[in-house]
N, C-alpha and C positions, 0 to 999 in steps of 0.2 A: 580653348578659353573663349568665353563670351567677348565679342568684339567691343561692345559698349564698355565692359569692365576694363578691358585692355586700354581702350581709348582714354577712359577716365584716369587710369594710373599713369599713362604716358603724359597726359595734360598736367597732372600733379607734378611729375618729374620736371617738367619744363619751368614750373613756378618755384619749386622748393629751393630756398637758399641754403639749406643745411646739408653738407656733404654726407653726414652720417645717415640721415633718413633717405637721401637719394640713393646711397649705396644699398641700404636695406630694401628699398622698393625695387631696385634693379635686380637684386638677387631673387626676390619673389617672382618677378616677371620672368626671369630666365628659367626659374624652376617650374613655371606653370602652376604656382600655388593658388589655384582658383578659390578654394574655400577661404584661405587666409585673406586674399585680396578682396573677396566679396564682403568679408566682415569689416575690413577697413574702409570700404567705399559704399557700404550699405546705407549710410546715413551720415549725420554730423553729430559731434558732441553737442548736446543741448545746453545752451546757456540759460541758467535759471537762477533761483535765489541763492544757490550755493556756488554760482559762477560756473566754472568748467572743472571737470575732473575726469581723468581717464588714463589709460596706459600710454606711455611715451612711445611714439612710433610714427611711421608715415601713413598718411591718409586722413580724410576729414573726420573719421571716427576715432581719432587718436589725438593725444597732446603732442604738438610739434610747433615749429616756428611759423609755419603757414597759418595754423589755427590761432596762435597767439597774436601774430601781426594783425590778422583780421579782427580779433577780439579787441585789441587796443585801438584799432581804427574805428570800430563801432562805438567803443566807449568815448573816444574823443568827439565823434560826430554827435553823440547823445549830449555830452556836456555843452558843446557849442550851441546845439539846438535849444537847450534849456537856459542858455545864458549863464552857465556856471563856469565862468572863465577867470574870475577875479581871485586867483590863487593857484598854487601848483597842484599837480597830481603826485602823491607820494607813493613810491614803489619799493616794496620789500620782497625778500625771497628767502627760502630756506636752503638746505644743503642737498636737496635731491638732485637726481640727474637732470641736467639742462636748466635748473632753476635760474642760475645766473644769466644764462643766455636769453631765456624768456623774459627776464626782468629788463635786460638791456634793450631787447627788441621793443618792449613796451615803452621804455623811456624815449627811444628813437622815434617811434610813431607819434607819441604825445607831442614831442617837440616839432615833428614834421607838420603836425596839425596846427601849430602856432600857439600851443598851450605850454605853460611852464611845467617842467618835470623835475622831481627830486628823487634820486635813486640812492637807497642805502648802500654804503660802501662795503658791506660785508653781509653774510647770511645772519639773520636775526630772528627772534621769536615773532610770531604773527602779532601779538598784542603791542609790539613796538609801533607798528604802523597804525593800529587803532588809536593808540595814544598820540602818535605824531600828527595825525590828520588835524586834530583840534589844536595841538600845540603849535603847528606851523600854519594854521588857518588854510589848510588845503581844501580844494573843492571835491577831491575824491582820493581814494587810495586803492592800490592793488597789491595783493600778496600772492606771489607764486609759491604755492604749497599744495601738497595733498594730505597734510596733517598726519593722521595715523594710518593711512592706506598702505598697501604693500609696496615694496621697493620699485616695482615697474611703473607705478603711477606718478602723475604730477597733476597740478591743478592751478586754478586762477580764481582768486577770491576778490570781489569788488566791494568797496565801501564808498559811500557818499560823504559829503562834507560834514555831516553831523557825527561822524565817527562810527556809525552803525552799518552793518551789512545791508545790502540792497534787499528790498521786498517788492512785491507787486505794487504798482505797475511798472516800476523802473526796470525790473528784470526783462519783461517782455519788450519794453521800448528799446533797451540796449540790444536785445537779441535781434530785433527788427533792423536796427542800425548796422549790426554785424552782417546780417544777410544782404544788406544793400551795398556792402563794400565791393568795389569792382576788382579788376585784375590786380594781383599783388604788386606788379611793377609800377602801378599807378598810385600806390600808397606812399606819400612823401615821408621821408625820414630825416631827422636831424641828429647831430652828434654833440650838441652843446648843452646837455642837461646838467643840472647841479647835482652835487652829492651831499649826503648827510652821514654823519658818523658820530664821533665822540660827544658833540654838543647835544644831539638828540638823545643818545643813550644815557648821558649823564642826567638830563632832565627827567627821563623816565625813572632812572634809579633813585634820584633824589625824591621824587614823588612817592615811590614805594617806601623808602626809608622813613618818611614822615608818618606812615601808618602806625608805627610802634611807638608808644609813649616812652619818654626817657626813663621813667621809673618802672617800666614793665620788667618782670623776671625774664632772664635770657639763658639760664643754665639748661643746656639740652645737648645731647649727643645724637647726631643725625647721619644716616646713610642716604645717599642720593644717586639716582641714575637719570641721565637725559635720554636714555634709549637711543644712542647714536645720533641724537638730534642736535639742535642749535641752542639748547637751553643752558648748558653748563656755565659759560662765561658770565652771562648776565645773572644767573642764579647765585653763583659764588660772590659776585660783586654786590648783589642786593642783600644777601645774607650778612656780608661784612658791614655794609653801610647801616643795616638795621641793628647791628651790635651783637649778633649771634656768632658763635664759633663756626668757621667754615666747615661744611659737611664733608664727610669722607665720600668720595665718588667711586663708583664701580669702575675699575681701570679699563676693562675690556669694552665698556660702553661710553667712555668719557668723551671721545671726540666724534665729530660728525662723520657719518659714513652712509652714503645713500643706499648701500646694499644691506644694511642692518644685519650684519653677519651672525650675531649671537641670539637673535630672536626670530621665531617663525612668522610673527606678525607684530609690527611695531606699535601696538596699541596696549597701553597699560591695563585696559580692561580684560584683555585676552588671558586665559589661563597660561601661566608660565612666563609671561612677559617680564615680570619684575622679580623672578626667582633669584637672579644674581644680586639684586639689591637686598633681598631678604637674607641671602647667605652672608653678605657683607655686614648687615645689621646684627646678625647673630655673632659674627666674628668679633666685632668691636664693642658689643654690648650696648648697642644704640637704644635710645628711648623711642625712636620713630624712624621709619623709612619713607622717603618721598620720591616720586618720579614725575617726570614730565613726558608728554608725548613728543614726537620729533619736532614739531613747530612750537612747542612749549606754550600752547594755549590751554592745555588741560593739566590737571594735577591729581595724582593718585597718592594715597596715604595707606601705609600699613603699620600696625601696632602689635606689640606683644600681648597675648591673651593667655588664659589658663591652659589652652591646648597648643600653644605655640603662636608664631606670628600669623596674622591674618590681615588681608587687605580690607579696608573699609569700603562698603558699597558707596556709590555716588550719592545716594539718598542719605546715607548715614552721615557722610561728611557735610552734605548740604544742610542737614538739620543741626549739626554741631555749629557750623558757621552762622546759621540763622540765630540760634540761641545766644551766640557770642556777640553778634553785630546789631541785633534789633533792639535790645533794651535801650530806652531813651531816644529812639529814633522817631522822627515825625514824617518820614518818607513812606515809600511803598516797597514791599517785598514781593518777589515774583518767582515763579518757576513754571516749567512747561507742564502740559496736561498729562504727560507720561511720568512725571516725577511724583514723589510721595506727597500725600495730602498733609503730612505732618507740619510742613513749613507754614501752612495756613493756620494751624492751631497754635503754633509758636507765635506767629504774628499777632493773632487775636489775643493771646495772653498778655501781650505788651501794648495792646491798643494800636498796633501798626496795621495800616491798610495792606491788603493782599490781593494779587491778581494772578490768574492762570493765563498762559499764552500757548500758542501753538509751539511745536517742537522747534528748537533752534534759537541761537542767540540773535539771529536777525529780528526775532520778535521780542525776546527778553530784554535785549539791550536798549530798545527804544521805548520801554515803559516809562511814562513821565514820573519824575520824582523818585526814581529807583534808588534804593539804598543797598539792596542786596538781591541778587538773582542767581539762580542755578538751574542746571538740568542734570538729570541722573547720569548722563554719559561723561561725568567727571569734569564738567564745565562750570566755572564759578566766576561771578562778577562781584568782587569785593570792594571796588573803588570806582563806581560808575561815573563819578564826576571827572575821572581821568581817562578811563577805558570803558567804553560802552560795549564791551564784548567780553567773552570769557578770557581769563588771563591766568595762565599757570604759574607765572612768576610772582605776582602780587598775592595770589592765593597761597602759594607756598609760604610766603612770609607770614601771612595771617595764621596759617596752620601752626607754624613754629611758635608764634606768639601765644596761641591758645594752648598748645601742648606744654610750653614752658610755664605758663600760669598754673595749669593743672598740676604739673610736677612740683612746683613750689608749695602747693597746698597738699602734697602727698597723694595726689590722685592721678588718674590716667584718662585718656580719651574714652576708653571703654566704660570707665565709671561714669563719665558724663553722659554717654549713651544710655546707660541704665537709669540715670536720673530722669532723662527725657521719657523713657518707657514708663516709669512710675507716674510721672506727671501727666502724660497724655495718652498712655496706652502704647504697647509695642507695635510700631508700624514696620512691618517686614515686607520687603519687596524682592522680586525675582524677575527673570526674563525667560521667555521662550522665543528662540530665534531659529529661522529656517533659511539657510543660504541656498540659492538656486542658480543653475546655469541658464535656465529658460525663464525669462521674466514673466511670461504668460502664466506660469504656475502661481505667482503671487496674485495676479488678477483673479485667477480661478478660485483661490482660497478666499479672497475677499467676497467674491460673488456667492460662494457657498455659504459663508457666514451670514450674508444679507438675506439669502433665500431661505435658509433653514437655521434661524438663530437658536442658540442653546437656551434652555429654560433654567438649567442648573449648571453650576461649575464647582466641582468638588462638593463640599458640604453647604454651599451657599446658593440661595435662589437668586435668579437674575430679576431684579426689580425694575430696571429701566435700561433701554438701549438707545444711545444717541448716535446717529449716523453723522459723523463729523463732516462728511461731504456736503451736508445741507447748510453748514454754517450756523451761526447764532448771533445774538446781539453783541456778544463779547468776543466771538472767535470767527475769523474768516473761514471759508470752507477749505477742507483738506481731506484727502482720502484716509479715512480711519473710522473705527467703531469704538465706542466707549460703553462698557457694561458696568452699571452700578449694581453691586451685589448687596446682599443682606449683611448686617453687622459691620458696616463701614468698609467692606472689601470692594475692590474695583479691578477691572481689566481694561486695557486699551490695546487695540490691534491696529497696526499701520505698516505700510511699506516703508522701508528705509529710504531716506532722501539721498544717501551717498553711497550705498552698497546694494548689491542684489540680494536683499534679505526681506523677509517678512518678520516683523518684530512685534512681540506681545509683551506688555508690561503688566505685572501682577502686583497687587498689594492686598495684604490682610492686616486687620487691626485686632490685637489680642489684649484684653484688659489685664493689668498687672497690679498686684498688691505689693508684694515684696520679692517674690521669686521670679526674677527676670529670666533666669536660665530655663525654668520650666516653660515660660511663655515663648521663649525662642524655639524650643523643641516643638511645642504645639503649632507655632506659626510655620515652621519648616514643613510639617506634615500637611498643613492646610494648603500651602503653596504648591506642594508636589501634587496634591489631588486636583487642584485647579489646572495645573499644567497638563496633566494626563487628559482631562476632559476637553480642554481647549484644543490640544493637538488632534484629538479625535474629531472634534467639530469642524476644524479647519482642514482636516486630512493632510497635515504636514508632519 
């Protein structure tokens, strides 16, 4: 074994306060597992606008107590350097492996730095912290979560006092402060943090209940799954406070379980993830099935259709919510550049201002005067005055309100989608994603597309190519390419910010007179042809 690698591992062992990761690292050293050790010590988890995220384990390239303590110390140093000390740091966590431990370490370090810390007294949805930051006048917030990532992962999400996720330059400044943290033994820690529980959760639930008017229809039969996450307790309470019948919950997925035993990937976007909820919906004759991801900041919806139950795409639900929430508004609607262009047309039809942002709620949530924002990955902000982030609990309540109103009028969400297609044209979206083990393959694909750009994709001509890495007056630079195609179609290609994936977002617009079904068939063929050509151009 390389002596430098061995020395690095042994130095880590001397610092690591966690007996689990110490034992794990000792086994790897004893076994001479050079490749595994090299991966763990080849670099450090990069702190960026998504905070930290990675597999739980020993070493600087994993999520563990050493990495978390350093991150908390760096965050505390950043807050003190900026003079952001007039309020607590609110800390929440989900039910993943080590989440509670990482959260307690964070509270201890924040207190050791002389700042006030408030730690949630139980695992809770991520949006509770986004809400609680402003409710408690906190200077920052931390959520220990890996959202919808696989079971082996955990993460560390940071908010500042406005309730929004961090963006540049704060991310780089916090990363620099983390890098400057000295030996772990010299990081002071306290044990006198405060806790938050029922009072904060009640305030959050009361706010959500106020979203539904007293005279709104409420007759609806609902199937629900929290996907082994932390959403169930608050969702059931929110539904009851808003006056709806409590949903039937998938029994095998009702309680938090960090191993997510009934799903291969705990992301409601993934094929098969909500199959159990659909089975329950059929069994009980539900009007709608809803799901949260494990930290309950996303919301997925499925509805019965002529061919059986189907899940609504993120853009479809975003458009329905836009049509529901924007009439009479004098604020701003927003969605990410990879989301459907339909929200912009809906906003224009009601005289509402509309903006596009870079991908992620760190950008959407901070749009001034926001009244509704969404991204196609099942993230929706339906009450930005309370939560400036995606919120799967309040979104679920808004969805039930919309579905109950439609049912009272003898209609369905599918009918409402058809109305939008007739009014604005059918906006159909799809994705092409390539997961890789070698991240250099993503860079090679982006280089290939820049060097040899396609001139046609499917039946559409490429009319304009925007290299998003150059930035613009309205968008900061980001690694991505946007293709404007003929007839209102478009394609955006970008590396994922949270997974080892190259992601391509496709949209076509098909005019509709009365036959929406025929337009859907035409759109599906057009999207398939674009996907084939794009895969060839990127060699993925």
